[in-house]
C-alpha positions as a Markdown table, in Angstrom:
| # | Residue | x | y | z |
|---|---|---|---|---|
| 1 | Met | 0.1 | -40.6 | -25.3 |
| 2 | Ser | -1.9 | -37.8 | -23.7 |
| 3 | His | -4.2 | -38.6 | -20.8 |
| 4 | Ser | -3.6 | -42.3 | -20.8 |
| 5 | Phe | -5.1 | -42.4 | -17.3 |
| 6 | Arg | -8.4 | -41.3 | -18.8 |
| 7 | Arg | -8.5 | -43.8 | -21.6 |
| 8 | Ala | -7.8 | -46.7 | -19.2 |
| 9 | Ala | -11.3 | -46.0 | -17.7 |
| 10 | Leu | -12.9 | -46.8 | -21.1 |
| 11 | Gly | -11.8 | -50.4 | -20.9 |
| 12 | Ala | -12.7 | -53.1 | -23.5 |
| 13 | Thr | -16.0 | -51.5 | -24.7 |
| 14 | Ala | -18.3 | -52.4 | -27.5 |
| 15 | Ile | -17.3 | -50.3 | -30.5 |
| 16 | Ile | -18.3 | -49.3 | -34.0 |
| 17 | Ala | -14.9 | -49.2 | -35.7 |
| 18 | Leu | -13.5 | -48.0 | -38.9 |
| 19 | Val | -12.1 | -50.7 | -41.2 |
| 20 | Gly | -9.4 | -50.1 | -43.7 |
| 21 | Cys | -8.9 | -46.5 | -42.4 |
| 22 | Ala | -5.7 | -44.9 | -41.3 |
| 23 | Ala | -7.6 | -43.2 | -38.5 |
| 24 | Gln | -7.3 | -46.3 | -36.4 |
| 25 | Ala | -3.5 | -46.0 | -36.3 |
| 26 | Gln | -4.0 | -42.4 | -35.0 |
| 27 | Asp | -6.3 | -43.4 | -32.2 |
| 28 | Ala | -3.5 | -43.2 | -29.7 |
| 29 | Ala | -2.6 | -39.7 | -30.8 |
| 30 | Asp | -3.5 | -36.7 | -28.8 |
| 31 | Asn | -7.2 | -36.1 | -29.0 |
| 32 | Leu | -8.0 | -33.4 | -26.5 |
| 33 | Val | -11.7 | -33.2 | -27.0 |
| 34 | Ala | -12.2 | -37.0 | -26.8 |
| 35 | Asp | -10.1 | -37.2 | -23.7 |
| 36 | Trp | -12.3 | -34.7 | -21.8 |
| 37 | Ile | -15.5 | -36.3 | -23.0 |
| 38 | Glu | -14.3 | -39.7 | -21.8 |
| 39 | Leu | -13.3 | -38.2 | -18.5 |
| 40 | Thr | -17.0 | -37.2 | -18.1 |
| 41 | Gly | -18.1 | -40.8 | -18.3 |
| 42 | Val | -16.6 | -44.1 | -17.3 |
| 43 | Gly | -16.2 | -47.7 | -18.5 |
| 44 | Tyr | -18.9 | -49.7 | -20.2 |
| 45 | Ser | -20.2 | -51.5 | -17.1 |
| 46 | Glu | -20.8 | -48.3 | -15.3 |
| 47 | Trp | -22.1 | -46.5 | -18.4 |
| 48 | Leu | -24.6 | -49.3 | -18.8 |
| 49 | Ala | -25.9 | -48.6 | -15.4 |
| 50 | Arg | -26.9 | -45.1 | -16.6 |
| 51 | Thr | -29.9 | -44.7 | -18.7 |
| 52 | Pro | -28.8 | -44.0 | -22.3 |
| 53 | Glu | -30.6 | -40.6 | -22.3 |
| 54 | Thr | -28.4 | -39.1 | -19.6 |
| 55 | Ala | -26.2 | -37.3 | -22.0 |
| 56 | Arg | -26.5 | -33.8 | -20.7 |
| 57 | Pro | -23.1 | -33.8 | -19.0 |
| 58 | Glu | -21.3 | -34.8 | -22.2 |
| 59 | Ala | -23.4 | -32.4 | -24.2 |
| 60 | Thr | -22.6 | -29.5 | -21.9 |
| 61 | Val | -18.9 | -30.3 | -21.8 |
| 62 | Ala | -18.7 | -30.6 | -25.6 |
| 63 | Leu | -20.7 | -27.3 | -26.1 |
| 64 | Ala | -18.3 | -25.4 | -23.8 |
| 65 | Met | -15.3 | -26.8 | -25.6 |
| 66 | Phe | -16.9 | -25.9 | -29.0 |
| 67 | Glu | -17.8 | -22.4 | -28.1 |
| 68 | Ala | -14.4 | -21.7 | -26.7 |
| 69 | Val | -12.3 | -23.0 | -29.6 |
| 70 | Asn | -14.8 | -21.8 | -32.3 |
| 71 | Ala | -14.4 | -18.3 | -30.9 |
| 72 | Ile | -10.7 | -18.7 | -31.9 |
| 73 | Glu | -11.0 | -20.6 | -35.1 |
| 74 | Gly | -14.3 | -19.0 | -36.3 |
| 75 | Ala | -15.2 | -21.8 | -38.7 |
| 76 | Tyr | -18.8 | -22.4 | -37.5 |
| 77 | Ile | -21.8 | -20.5 | -36.4 |
| 78 | Pro | -21.7 | -20.1 | -32.6 |
| 79 | Phe | -24.4 | -22.1 | -30.8 |
| 80 | Gly | -25.0 | -19.3 | -28.3 |
| 81 | Glu | -24.0 | -15.7 | -28.0 |
| 82 | Pro | -20.6 | -15.2 | -29.8 |
| 83 | Leu | -17.6 | -15.1 | -27.5 |
| 84 | Ser | -14.7 | -12.7 | -28.1 |
| 85 | Ala | -11.3 | -14.3 | -28.3 |
| 86 | Pro | -8.0 | -12.4 | -28.0 |
| 87 | Ala | -5.8 | -12.9 | -31.1 |
| 88 | Asp | -3.1 | -14.8 | -29.1 |
| 89 | Ala | -5.5 | -17.0 | -27.1 |
| 90 | Ser | -4.3 | -20.6 | -26.9 |
| 91 | Ala | -7.0 | -23.0 | -28.3 |
| 92 | Arg | -5.7 | -25.9 | -26.2 |
| 93 | Ala | -5.9 | -23.9 | -23.0 |
| 94 | Ala | -9.4 | -22.7 | -24.0 |
| 95 | Val | -10.7 | -26.2 | -24.7 |
| 96 | Ala | -9.2 | -27.7 | -21.5 |
| 97 | Ala | -10.3 | -24.9 | -19.3 |
| 98 | Ala | -13.9 | -25.0 | -20.7 |
| 99 | Ala | -14.2 | -28.7 | -20.1 |
| 100 | His | -12.6 | -28.5 | -16.7 |
| 101 | Asp | -14.9 | -25.8 | -15.4 |
| 102 | Val | -18.0 | -27.6 | -16.6 |
| 103 | Leu | -17.0 | -30.9 | -15.0 |
| 104 | Ala | -15.9 | -29.2 | -11.7 |
| 105 | Ala | -19.3 | -27.6 | -11.5 |
| 106 | Leu | -21.2 | -30.8 | -12.3 |
| 107 | Tyr | -19.1 | -33.2 | -10.2 |
| 108 | Pro | -17.4 | -31.2 | -7.4 |
| 109 | Ala | -16.4 | -34.3 | -5.6 |
| 110 | Arg | -14.0 | -35.1 | -8.5 |
| 111 | Ala | -12.4 | -31.7 | -8.5 |
| 112 | Glu | -8.9 | -33.0 | -7.8 |
| 113 | Glu | -9.2 | -35.3 | -10.8 |
| 114 | Phe | -10.2 | -32.5 | -13.1 |
| 115 | Asp | -7.6 | -30.2 | -11.7 |
| 116 | Ala | -4.9 | -32.8 | -12.5 |
| 117 | Ala | -6.2 | -33.2 | -16.0 |
| 118 | Leu | -6.2 | -29.5 | -16.6 |
| 119 | Ala | -2.7 | -29.1 | -15.3 |
| 120 | Glu | -1.5 | -31.9 | -17.6 |
| 121 | Asp | -3.1 | -30.2 | -20.6 |
| 122 | Leu | -1.7 | -26.8 | -19.7 |
| 123 | Ser | 1.8 | -28.1 | -19.1 |
| 124 | Val | 2.4 | -28.2 | -22.9 |
| 125 | Val | 1.1 | -24.7 | -23.4 |
| 126 | Pro | 3.7 | -22.0 | -23.2 |
| 127 | Asp | 3.2 | -19.8 | -20.1 |
| 128 | Gly | 2.2 | -16.3 | -20.8 |
| 129 | Pro | -0.7 | -14.1 | -22.2 |
| 130 | Gly | -1.8 | -16.7 | -24.7 |
| 131 | Glu | -2.4 | -19.3 | -22.0 |
| 132 | Asp | -4.0 | -16.9 | -19.7 |
| 133 | Ala | -6.3 | -15.6 | -22.5 |
| 134 | Gly | -7.3 | -19.2 | -23.4 |
| 135 | Val | -8.1 | -20.1 | -19.8 |
| 136 | Ala | -10.2 | -17.0 | -19.4 |
| 137 | Leu | -12.0 | -17.8 | -22.7 |
| 138 | Gly | -12.7 | -21.4 | -21.6 |
| 139 | Ala | -14.1 | -20.1 | -18.3 |
| 140 | Glu | -16.5 | -17.8 | -20.1 |
| 141 | Ala | -17.6 | -20.6 | -22.5 |
| 142 | Ala | -18.1 | -23.0 | -19.5 |
| 143 | Ala | -20.3 | -20.5 | -17.7 |
| 144 | Ala | -22.5 | -20.0 | -20.8 |
| 145 | Ala | -22.9 | -23.7 | -21.3 |
| 146 | Leu | -23.8 | -24.3 | -17.7 |
| 147 | Ala | -26.4 | -21.6 | -17.8 |
| 148 | Arg | -28.3 | -23.8 | -20.3 |
| 149 | Ile | -28.8 | -26.5 | -17.8 |
| 150 | Ala | -32.1 | -25.1 | -16.6 |
| 151 | Leu | -35.6 | -26.3 | -16.1 |
| 152 | Asp | -38.5 | -24.7 | -18.0 |
| 153 | Pro | -40.4 | -22.6 | -15.5 |
| 154 | Glu | -43.6 | -23.3 | -17.3 |
| 155 | Thr | -43.3 | -27.1 | -17.0 |
| 156 | Pro | -44.0 | -28.7 | -13.5 |
| 157 | Val | -41.5 | -31.1 | -12.2 |
| 158 | Glu | -43.5 | -34.0 | -10.9 |
| 159 | Pro | -43.4 | -37.8 | -11.0 |
| 160 | Phe | -44.7 | -39.4 | -14.2 |
| 161 | Arg | -48.0 | -41.2 | -13.7 |
| 162 | Ala | -50.1 | -43.4 | -16.0 |
| 163 | Met | -53.6 | -43.9 | -14.6 |
| 164 | Ser | -55.8 | -46.4 | -16.3 |
| 165 | Ala | -59.1 | -45.4 | -14.6 |
| 166 | Pro | -60.1 | -44.3 | -11.1 |
| 167 | Gly | -60.6 | -47.4 | -9.0 |
| 168 | Val | -58.8 | -49.8 | -11.4 |
| 169 | Tyr | -55.6 | -51.6 | -10.3 |
| 170 | Val | -52.3 | -50.5 | -11.7 |
| 171 | Pro | -48.9 | -52.0 | -10.8 |
| 172 | Thr | -47.8 | -50.4 | -7.4 |
| 173 | Glu | -44.1 | -50.7 | -7.9 |
| 174 | Val | -42.8 | -47.3 | -9.1 |
| 175 | His | -40.0 | -47.9 | -11.6 |
| 176 | Asn | -40.6 | -45.5 | -14.5 |
| 177 | Val | -37.8 | -44.7 | -16.8 |
| 178 | Ile | -39.4 | -41.2 | -17.4 |
| 179 | Arg | -37.9 | -39.2 | -14.6 |
| 180 | Asp | -39.5 | -36.4 | -12.7 |
| 181 | Phe | -37.5 | -33.7 | -14.5 |
| 182 | Asp | -37.3 | -35.1 | -18.1 |
| 183 | Leu | -40.0 | -33.0 | -19.6 |
| 184 | Ala | -39.0 | -29.9 | -17.7 |
| 185 | Leu | -35.4 | -29.7 | -19.0 |
| 186 | Arg | -34.7 | -27.1 | -21.6 |
| 187 | Pro | -34.0 | -28.9 | -25.0 |
| 188 | Trp | -30.9 | -28.1 | -26.9 |
| 189 | Val | -32.2 | -27.5 | -30.4 |
| 190 | Met | -35.9 | -28.0 | -30.1 |
| 191 | Ser | -38.1 | -25.1 | -29.2 |
| 192 | Ser | -39.9 | -27.3 | -26.7 |
| 193 | Ala | -40.2 | -31.0 | -25.8 |
| 194 | Ser | -43.3 | -31.3 | -28.0 |
| 195 | Glu | -41.9 | -29.5 | -31.1 |
| 196 | Phe | -41.4 | -32.7 | -33.1 |
| 197 | Arg | -44.2 | -34.7 | -31.4 |
| 198 | Pro | -45.5 | -37.3 | -33.9 |
| 199 | Glu | -49.1 | -37.7 | -35.0 |
| 200 | Pro | -51.1 | -40.1 | -32.8 |
| 201 | Pro | -50.6 | -43.8 | -33.3 |
| 202 | Pro | -53.1 | -45.6 | -35.5 |
| 203 | Ala | -56.5 | -46.2 | -34.1 |
| 204 | Leu | -56.9 | -49.6 | -32.3 |
| 205 | Thr | -59.7 | -50.4 | -34.8 |
| 206 | Ser | -57.5 | -49.7 | -37.9 |
| 207 | Glu | -56.1 | -52.1 | -40.4 |
| 208 | Arg | -52.6 | -50.7 | -39.8 |
| 209 | Tyr | -52.8 | -51.3 | -36.1 |
| 210 | Ala | -53.9 | -54.9 | -36.6 |
| 211 | Arg | -51.2 | -55.6 | -39.2 |
| 212 | Asp | -48.4 | -54.2 | -37.0 |
| 213 | Leu | -49.7 | -55.9 | -33.9 |
| 214 | Asp | -49.7 | -59.2 | -35.7 |
| 215 | Glu | -46.1 | -58.6 | -36.9 |
| 216 | Val | -44.9 | -58.2 | -33.3 |
| 217 | Arg | -46.8 | -61.3 | -32.3 |
| 218 | Arg | -45.1 | -63.3 | -35.1 |
| 219 | Leu | -41.6 | -61.9 | -34.8 |
| 220 | Gly | -41.3 | -60.5 | -31.2 |
| 221 | Gly | -42.4 | -63.3 | -29.0 |
| 222 | Ala | -40.2 | -65.3 | -26.6 |
| 223 | Ala | -41.7 | -68.6 | -27.8 |
| 224 | Gly | -43.2 | -69.7 | -31.1 |
| 225 | Ser | -41.6 | -66.9 | -33.1 |
| 226 | Glu | -41.0 | -66.8 | -36.8 |
| 227 | Arg | -37.7 | -65.0 | -36.4 |
| 228 | Thr | -34.7 | -66.2 | -38.3 |
| 229 | Gln | -31.5 | -67.0 | -36.4 |
| 230 | Asp | -30.1 | -63.6 | -37.3 |
| 231 | Gln | -33.2 | -61.8 | -36.3 |
| 232 | Asp | -33.3 | -63.6 | -32.9 |
| 233 | Ala | -29.8 | -62.3 | -32.2 |
| 234 | Ser | -30.7 | -58.8 | -33.2 |
| 235 | Pro | -32.4 | -57.4 | -30.0 |
| 236 | Pro | -29.6 | -57.9 | -27.5 |
| 237 | Phe | -26.9 | -57.0 | -30.1 |
| 238 | Trp | -28.4 | -53.6 | -30.9 |
| 239 | Phe | -29.8 | -52.8 | -27.5 |
| 240 | Leu | -26.9 | -50.5 | -26.4 |
| 241 | Ile | -23.8 | -49.7 | -28.5 |
| 242 | Pro | -21.4 | -47.4 | -26.6 |
| 243 | Met | -20.4 | -44.8 | -29.2 |
| 244 | Asn | -17.4 | -43.0 | -27.6 |
| 245 | Pro | -14.9 | -45.3 | -29.3 |
| 246 | Thr | -16.5 | -44.6 | -32.6 |
| 247 | Leu | -16.4 | -40.8 | -32.0 |
| 248 | Arg | -12.7 | -41.1 | -30.9 |
| 249 | Thr | -11.8 | -42.9 | -34.1 |
| 250 | Met | -13.6 | -40.4 | -36.3 |
| 251 | Thr | -12.1 | -37.4 | -34.5 |
| 252 | Ser | -8.6 | -38.9 | -34.6 |
| 253 | Gln | -8.4 | -38.6 | -38.3 |
| 254 | Glu | -5.8 | -36.3 | -39.9 |
| 255 | Gly | -6.8 | -32.8 | -40.8 |
| 256 | Arg | -9.5 | -32.3 | -38.2 |
| 257 | Ser | -9.4 | -29.2 | -36.0 |
| 258 | Leu | -10.3 | -28.9 | -32.3 |
| 259 | Ala | -13.5 | -27.1 | -33.4 |
| 260 | Asp | -14.4 | -29.9 | -35.8 |
| 261 | Asn | -14.1 | -32.4 | -33.0 |
| 262 | Ala | -15.9 | -30.4 | -30.3 |
| 263 | Arg | -18.7 | -29.8 | -32.8 |
| 264 | Leu | -19.1 | -33.5 | -33.5 |
| 265 | Tyr | -19.3 | -34.4 | -29.9 |
| 266 | Ala | -21.7 | -31.5 | -29.1 |
| 267 | Met | -24.0 | -32.6 | -31.9 |
| 268 | Phe | -23.9 | -36.2 | -31.0 |
| 269 | Tyr | -24.7 | -35.8 | -27.3 |
| 270 | Met | -27.2 | -33.0 | -27.9 |
| 271 | Ala | -28.9 | -35.5 | -30.3 |
| 272 | Thr | -28.9 | -38.1 | -27.6 |
| 273 | Asp | -30.4 | -35.7 | -25.1 |
| 274 | Asp | -33.0 | -34.1 | -27.3 |
| 275 | Ala | -34.0 | -37.6 | -28.6 |
| 276 | Trp | -34.9 | -38.7 | -25.2 |
| 277 | Thr | -36.7 | -35.5 | -24.4 |
| 278 | Ala | -38.8 | -35.8 | -27.5 |
| 279 | Ser | -39.4 | -39.5 | -26.8 |
| 280 | Ala | -40.5 | -38.9 | -23.2 |
| 281 | Asp | -42.9 | -36.2 | -24.4 |
| 282 | Gly | -44.6 | -38.5 | -26.9 |
| 283 | Lys | -44.7 | -41.4 | -24.5 |
| 284 | Ala | -46.2 | -39.3 | -21.7 |
| 285 | His | -48.7 | -37.6 | -24.1 |
| 286 | Tyr | -50.0 | -40.7 | -25.8 |
| 287 | Leu | -49.6 | -43.4 | -23.0 |
| 288 | Phe | -49.8 | -46.1 | -25.7 |
| 289 | Trp | -49.7 | -49.7 | -24.5 |
| 290 | Arg | -46.9 | -52.2 | -25.1 |
| 291 | Pro | -47.4 | -55.2 | -27.3 |
| 292 | Ile | -47.5 | -57.5 | -24.3 |
| 293 | Thr | -50.5 | -55.6 | -23.0 |
| 294 | Ala | -52.1 | -55.3 | -26.4 |
| 295 | Leu | -51.9 | -58.9 | -27.3 |
| 296 | Arg | -53.1 | -60.2 | -23.9 |
| 297 | Asn | -56.1 | -57.8 | -24.2 |
| 298 | Ala | -56.8 | -58.0 | -27.9 |
| 299 | Asp | -60.3 | -59.1 | -27.2 |
| 300 | Arg | -61.0 | -55.6 | -25.8 |
| 301 | Asp | -59.5 | -53.4 | -28.6 |
| 302 | Gly | -62.6 | -53.3 | -30.8 |
| 303 | Asn | -60.8 | -54.7 | -33.8 |
| 304 | Asp | -62.1 | -58.0 | -35.3 |
| 305 | Ala | -58.7 | -58.5 | -37.1 |
| 306 | Thr | -56.7 | -58.9 | -33.8 |
| 307 | Thr | -56.5 | -62.0 | -31.7 |
| 308 | Arg | -55.9 | -62.3 | -28.1 |
| 309 | Val | -52.9 | -64.3 | -27.0 |
| 310 | Ala | -53.3 | -64.6 | -23.2 |
| 311 | Asp | -49.8 | -65.9 | -22.4 |
| 312 | Trp | -47.8 | -63.9 | -25.0 |
| 313 | Thr | -44.3 | -62.8 | -23.7 |
| 314 | Pro | -41.8 | -60.6 | -25.6 |
| 315 | Arg | -38.3 | -61.7 | -26.6 |
| 316 | Met | -36.8 | -59.1 | -24.2 |
| 317 | Pro | -38.5 | -57.5 | -21.1 |
| 318 | Ser | -40.6 | -54.5 | -22.0 |
| 319 | Pro | -39.3 | -51.2 | -20.8 |
| 320 | Met | -41.1 | -49.6 | -17.9 |
| 321 | His | -42.6 | -46.6 | -19.8 |
| 322 | Pro | -45.2 | -46.1 | -22.5 |
| 323 | Glu | -44.6 | -47.5 | -26.0 |
| 324 | Tyr | -45.1 | -44.6 | -28.5 |
| 325 | Pro | -42.8 | -43.5 | -30.1 |
| 326 | Cys | -39.9 | -45.8 | -30.1 |
| 327 | Ala | -37.1 | -44.1 | -28.1 |
| 328 | His | -34.3 | -46.3 | -29.5 |
| 329 | Cys | -35.5 | -45.3 | -33.0 |
| 330 | Val | -35.5 | -41.6 | -32.3 |
| 331 | Gln | -32.0 | -41.7 | -30.9 |
| 332 | Ala | -30.5 | -43.9 | -33.6 |
| 333 | Ala | -32.0 | -41.9 | -36.4 |
| 334 | Ala | -30.7 | -38.6 | -34.9 |
| 335 | His | -27.3 | -40.1 | -34.5 |
| 336 | Ala | -27.3 | -41.4 | -38.0 |
| 337 | Val | -28.0 | -37.9 | -39.5 |
| 338 | Val | -25.2 | -36.4 | -37.5 |
| 339 | Leu | -22.7 | -39.2 | -38.2 |
| 340 | Asp | -23.4 | -39.7 | -41.8 |
| 341 | Ala | -23.0 | -35.9 | -42.4 |
| 342 | Glu | -19.6 | -36.2 | -40.7 |
| 343 | Ala | -18.4 | -39.3 | -42.5 |
| 344 | Ala | -20.6 | -39.7 | -45.6 |
| 345 | Thr | -18.2 | -42.1 | -47.4 |
| 346 | Pro | -17.7 | -45.4 | -45.6 |
| 347 | Pro | -14.3 | -47.0 | -45.4 |
| 348 | Glu | -13.5 | -49.9 | -47.6 |
| 349 | Gly | -15.4 | -52.9 | -46.4 |
| 350 | Gly | -17.9 | -50.7 | -44.6 |
| 351 | Trp | -18.4 | -50.0 | -40.9 |
| 352 | Val | -17.8 | -52.9 | -38.5 |
| 353 | Ile | -20.1 | -53.0 | -35.5 |
| 354 | Glu | -19.3 | -55.0 | -32.4 |
| 355 | Ser | -21.5 | -55.4 | -29.3 |
| 356 | Pro | -20.9 | -56.4 | -25.7 |
| 357 | Ala | -23.9 | -58.7 | -26.0 |
| 358 | Ala | -22.1 | -60.8 | -28.6 |
| 359 | Pro | -18.4 | -60.9 | -28.0 |
| 360 | Gly | -16.5 | -61.8 | -31.2 |
| 361 | Glu | -19.5 | -61.2 | -33.4 |
| 362 | Thr | -19.4 | -58.4 | -36.0 |
| 363 | Arg | -21.9 | -56.8 | -38.4 |
| 364 | Arg | -21.1 | -54.6 | -41.3 |
| 365 | Ile | -23.0 | -51.6 | -42.5 |
| 366 | Glu | -22.5 | -49.1 | -45.4 |
| 367 | Asn | -23.7 | -46.1 | -43.5 |
| 368 | Phe | -25.3 | -45.0 | -40.2 |
| 369 | Ala | -28.7 | -44.8 | -41.7 |
| 370 | Glu | -28.4 | -48.6 | -42.0 |
| 371 | Tyr | -27.5 | -48.7 | -38.3 |
| 372 | Ser | -30.6 | -46.7 | -37.6 |
| 373 | Arg | -32.8 | -49.2 | -39.5 |
| 374 | Glu | -31.2 | -52.2 | -37.8 |
| 375 | Thr | -31.8 | -50.6 | -34.4 |
| 376 | Ser | -35.5 | -50.0 | -35.3 |
| 377 | Met | -36.1 | -53.6 | -36.5 |
| 378 | Ser | -34.4 | -55.0 | -33.4 |
| 379 | Arg | -37.1 | -53.4 | -31.3 |
| 380 | Ile | -39.8 | -55.3 | -33.2 |
| 381 | Tyr | -37.8 | -58.6 | -32.8 |
| 382 | Ala | -37.5 | -57.7 | -29.1 |
| 383 | Gly | -41.3 | -57.6 | -28.8 |
| 384 | Ala | -41.1 | -54.0 | -27.5 |
| 385 | His | -42.4 | -51.9 | -30.4 |
| 386 | Tyr | -44.7 | -51.8 | -33.4 |
| 387 | Arg | -43.5 | -50.8 | -36.9 |
| 388 | Phe | -45.6 | -47.7 | -36.8 |
| 389 | Ser | -43.9 | -46.6 | -33.6 |
| 390 | Asn | -40.5 | -47.2 | -35.2 |
| 391 | Glu | -41.4 | -45.1 | -38.2 |
| 392 | Ala | -42.7 | -42.3 | -36.1 |
| 393 | Gly | -39.6 | -42.4 | -33.9 |
| 394 | Glu | -37.2 | -42.3 | -36.9 |
| 395 | Ala | -39.0 | -39.2 | -38.3 |
| 396 | Val | -38.6 | -37.4 | -35.0 |
| 397 | Gly | -34.9 | -38.4 | -34.9 |
| 398 | Arg | -34.2 | -37.2 | -38.4 |
| 399 | Ala | -35.8 | -33.9 | -37.6 |
| 400 | Ile | -33.6 | -33.5 | -34.5 |
| 401 | Gly | -30.5 | -34.4 | -36.5 |
| 402 | Ala | -31.3 | -31.9 | -39.3 |
| 403 | Arg | -31.8 | -29.2 | -36.8 |
| 404 | Leu | -28.4 | -29.9 | -35.2 |
| 405 | Leu | -26.7 | -29.6 | -38.6 |
| 406 | Glu | -28.5 | -26.3 | -39.2 |
| 407 | Arg | -27.4 | -24.9 | -35.8 |
| 408 | Phe | -23.8 | -26.0 | -36.2 |
| 409 | Ala | -23.4 | -25.0 | -39.8 |
| 410 | Arg | -20.2 | -23.7 | -41.2 |
| 411 | Val | -20.0 | -20.0 | -41.6 |
| 412 | Asp | -19.2 | -20.3 | -45.3 |
| 413 | Asp | -22.2 | -22.5 | -45.9 |
| 414 | Ala | -24.5 | -20.1 | -44.0 |
| 415 | Glu | -23.3 | -17.2 | -46.1 |
| 416 | Glu | -24.1 | -18.9 | -49.4 |
């Protein structure tokens, strides 16, 4: 087994697994791209400590690997400027060198670890011009990928703030999930953070707002809720599902090339990254209030169809950033587009989903679009989001996913 020391770091994570698929038996086989991606991150407990939108390292590593090997295989449209690959360049050396150089630049304190991993990968590549050409190609791809980690000079980097009105109290503890640089990072496939910004949420005086607010009141409260037992278990179950085990399973199937695998990882993590960028843009732009605030102040919204519930509390704590659009919904929808395009036919019995929040419990879905819908509904049951915010987020996520498939299209498809 290659890189066993890396896989040990992943531990017993929550997974979305293939059922009835021979790919599971191949999971232990050499999967160079997955090994390097997993070396970027760590086990579930440490991964959970990161906010889910911090996917730029994985995206950058995957992009470098993709550009390097795609220059050799030539199956897909290059993401950036095309690289020239010598005819005898080793694909394995190119992929390993590209990943190594990105990680060494991002995490210099771990240089010895990355050097050892590179040496292990190159040990099975014959010495000579092919290996040298592959390493040089990987270095070129890494430099190009790293150059994309840049801030937009037109966007100021400053702490997010949400003022209610001059002189009016706001919480003084600063704990915003929207970080200083989120809106200034250059997106991967969006022209700007606001390209897919949704239309404004419904007016507080509208019938739609009243209906969706009441739905959250009925289904998202900590007490007195109308949730079924299954709905009550949904919010923690779907809150965070680490996806690397899923991606490893998918990329371990027979017949897949290094370019196929690097492409999938690049699309997945770019989707994660751009999903948060788009979410943060909408949240910072609209500054829409959470259900807990809306229900406790419903006597001030100007809508006769809403009712104040002074002590209403959500099923799960409300995130520390504005409500609209639903970030979970953007991300899950973007992932669904990418993953369903990669594995459109589900295995016999469907996809089995496991969660660290519910050891031993499984749920089955026919496709990742269903995964997206379940994620969205869980945010209503959590008391964190309104249905209109979910729908807006899903539309943004689908747009990001579609853009990724367009940017990473096969050469043959683009020529038709």
